[in-house]
C-alpha positions as CSV (number, residue, x, y, z in Angstrom):
1,M,89.3,111.4,120.4
2,K,85.9,110.9,121.9
3,I,83.9,111.0,118.6
4,L,85.6,107.9,117.2
5,G,85.8,106.2,120.5
6,R,87.1,102.7,120.1
7,E,85.2,102.0,116.8
8,P,86.8,103.9,113.9
9,A,85.9,101.0,111.5
10,L,82.2,101.3,112.5
11,W,82.3,105.0,111.7
12,L,83.8,104.3,108.3
13,S,81.1,101.7,107.6
14,L,78.5,104.4,108.4
15,V,80.1,106.8,106.0
16,A,80.1,104.1,103.2
17,V,76.4,103.3,103.8
18,I,75.5,107.0,103.8
19,V,77.3,107.5,100.5
20,K,75.5,104.5,99.0
21,L,72.1,105.6,100.5
22,S,72.6,109.1,99.1
23,T,73.3,107.8,95.6
24,A,70.3,105.5,95.8
25,F,68.1,108.5,96.5
26,G,69.3,110.9,93.9
27,L,72.9,112.0,94.5
28,D,74.6,111.6,91.2
29,L,77.9,109.8,91.9
30,S,79.6,107.2,89.8
31,D,81.0,104.0,91.4
32,K,84.5,105.5,91.0
33,Q,83.5,108.7,92.8
34,Q,81.9,106.6,95.6
35,A,85.1,104.7,96.0
36,V,87.1,107.9,96.1
37,V,84.8,109.4,98.8
38,N,85.2,106.3,100.9
39,A,89.0,106.3,100.4
40,F,89.1,109.9,101.5
41,A,87.0,109.1,104.6
42,A,89.3,106.3,105.5
43,A,92.3,108.6,105.2
44,V,90.6,111.1,107.5
45,V,89.8,108.5,110.1
46,G,93.4,107.1,109.8
47,L,94.7,110.6,110.4
48,L,92.5,111.1,113.4
49,V,93.5,107.7,114.9
50,A,97.2,108.5,114.3
51,L,96.8,111.9,116.0
52,T,95.1,110.3,118.9
53,V,97.7,107.6,119.5
54,H,100.6,109.8,118.5
55,D,102.1,107.2,116.2
56,G,102.7,107.5,112.5
57,V,101.2,111.0,112.1
58,N,103.5,111.9,109.2
59,A,102.4,108.9,107.2
60,A,98.8,109.6,108.0
61,I,99.1,113.2,106.9
62,L,100.7,112.1,103.6
63,G,98.0,109.5,103.1
64,L,95.4,112.2,103.7
65,V,97.0,114.5,101.1
66,Q,97.1,111.7,98.6
67,A,93.5,110.7,99.3
68,G,92.4,114.3,99.0
69,M,94.2,114.6,95.6
70,S,92.5,111.4,94.5
71,L,89.2,112.8,95.6
72,A,89.7,116.0,93.7
73,I,90.8,114.0,90.6
74,G,87.8,111.7,90.9
75,F,85.5,114.8,90.8
76,G,87.1,116.3,87.8
77,L,90.5,117.9,88.7
78,H,92.7,117.4,85.6
79,W,96.3,117.2,86.9
80,S,99.0,115.3,85.1
81,A,101.1,112.7,86.9
82,D,104.0,115.3,87.1
83,Q,101.7,117.8,88.8
84,Q,100.5,115.2,91.3
85,S,104.0,114.0,92.1
86,T,105.1,117.6,92.6
87,V,102.3,118.3,95.0
88,M,103.1,115.1,96.9
89,S,106.8,116.1,97.0
90,L,105.9,119.5,98.4
91,A,103.6,117.9,101.1
92,S,106.4,115.5,102.0
93,V,109.0,118.3,102.4
94,L,106.6,120.5,104.4
95,I,105.8,117.6,106.8
96,A,109.5,116.8,107.2
97,M,110.2,120.5,108.0
98,W,107.5,120.6,110.5
99,T,108.6,117.3,112.1
100,R,112.1,118.6,112.4
101,T,110.9,121.4,114.7
102,Q,108.9,118.9,116.9
103,V,111.5,116.3,117.7
104,T,114.7,116.3,119.7
105,A,117.5,113.8,119.4
106,K,117.9,111.3,122.2
107,V,121.7,111.7,122.0
108,P,123.3,115.1,122.6
109,A,125.0,116.6,119.6
110,K,128.6,115.9,120.8
111,A,127.9,112.3,121.5
112,H,126.1,112.0,118.2
113,T,129.1,113.4,116.3
114,A,131.4,111.0,118.2
115,A,129.1,108.1,117.4
116,G,129.1,108.9,113.7
117,A,132.9,109.1,113.6
118,A,133.5,106.0,115.6
119,G,131.0,103.7,113.9
120,A,129.2,101.0,115.8
121,A,131.5,101.3,118.8
122,G,130.7,105.0,119.0
123,A,127.0,104.2,118.9
124,A,127.4,101.9,121.9
125,D,129.2,104.7,123.7
126,A,126.5,107.2,122.8
127,K,123.9,104.9,124.3
128,A,126.0,104.9,127.5
129,V,125.7,108.7,127.8
130,P,122.4,108.7,129.8
131,A,123.9,106.1,132.2
132,Q,127.0,108.3,132.7
133,K,124.8,111.3,133.4
134,A,122.8,109.4,135.9
135,A,126.0,108.3,137.7
136,A,127.3,111.9,137.8
137,A,123.9,113.1,139.2
138,K,124.1,110.4,141.9
139,K,127.6,111.5,142.8
140,R,126.5,115.1,143.0
141,G,123.6,114.1,145.3
142,T,126.1,112.1,147.6
143,A,128.4,115.1,147.7
144,K,125.6,117.4,148.7
145,K,124.5,115.1,151.5
146,A,128.1,115.0,152.8
147,A,128.4,118.7,152.7
148,A,125.0,119.0,154.6
149,K,126.3,116.6,157.3
150,K,129.5,118.7,157.7
151,T,127.4,121.9,158.0
152,D,125.1,120.2,160.6
153,K,128.1,119.0,162.7
154,A,129.7,122.5,162.6
155,E,126.6,124.1,164.0
């Protein structure tokens, strides 16, 4: 993300100062509303950083949703705690559903099932699956080379 560069905290400071400057010159915001605006800005920057480094994006999105709801409530949205928790639950489920389509298991389904049934020993076996695949691929490569040599000799 080029716009943030390596200084997301500096950008957040700029937002905070702009909010304070704006209220000093006529923007009618209470201290609570200023704090909520700055919290929302922090959530947005956190999301941008998480997207950039591809780490913790789900938590950043949930934080942004929560900060957005706080922002709306700070500016007059009248939601009960039940309504807020329901919206957060929906956001959490939607993010989980999206995440499910974006990730793949490191262990194939058959090995995963065996690992679950066999417990810790099965888990160790499941970790060995990639090594077994590599060994099988190496054998296939050796067999192909041997077949190629036979073909060369026959010609």
